[in-house]
Each structure stands twice: as structure tokens, then as C-alpha cells.
N, C-alpha and C positions, 0 to 999 in steps of 0.2 A: 491543347489545341482545337478551337473550332470546326466544324466539317459545314458542309454546305452542301446542299442541291440545288440543281439549275431546271428552268422552265423556259422553253421558247413559245410564243403564241404569235398567230399573223393573223392580223386583220386586214380582209381584203377591202379595197377602196371600191367604193358604189358612186355612180353619180350623183346621190345628192350625199353628201359627207354628214352620216349621222354617226354623232358620236357616242349616241347613247347604249350602245352594243358594247363597244370598247368600256366605257367608263364601266357598265356594271360587271362585266367580263372581270375588267382589273380589282373593282371592288370588292368583288367574291373571292378571289386569290388571295387579295390580301387580308381578309378575314381567315383565311386560312395559315396566316405568316407568311404569305409570298410577298419580298418588295421587289418593284422595278429599279433594276439599275441600268439599264440601258434603252433607249427605243431607237428607230429609225425609220424613216419615212423612204420606202421607194416609190418605182412607176405602179406597181400592183398593191400597194397596202402598205401597212405598218408591222414592223416586227419589233416585238418587246421582250427583252432579256428579263426573268427575276430569278431572285435567290431566296431559299431559306434555311435556314441553319437547323442541323440535324440534330436530334434528341441524342446528348451524350449517353444516355444510360439505355438506349435498347440496343441488343446484340448485333441486329445487322447493321446499324447506322440508319435504318429507315423509322421517320417520324410515324 
């Protein structure tokens, strides 16, 4: 059975909506195997939920 780990990232809303930091951070996580599974916009920013598959060959389950 596949096992996953999860990460939650929050991006604060600024007066000028500059999405470059968000894009760069998500691309960096994507390069490390993370996949965005959900994103929510709120009054104070954006919350993103990510997951990546754990390596089944590691004893502790951590990649």
C-alpha cells in the first residue's frame, strides 16, 4: 500500500499580489517530489496542502 507524507504551506496576502514567491516555493517543493492537492484562499492569504509518496524501502518511512 502506498504511504504519503503531507505538508501545509501558508502564503500571506500583501497589498500588491506578487505570486512570484508562491510560484517559486511551489516549484521548489515540486522538484522535491511534492504535489499540491488543494489550495484555499482566505482573508489573510493562501493555504496550500501538498503530499508526496514515502519511499517504501526506508525503515522509518521517511524519504
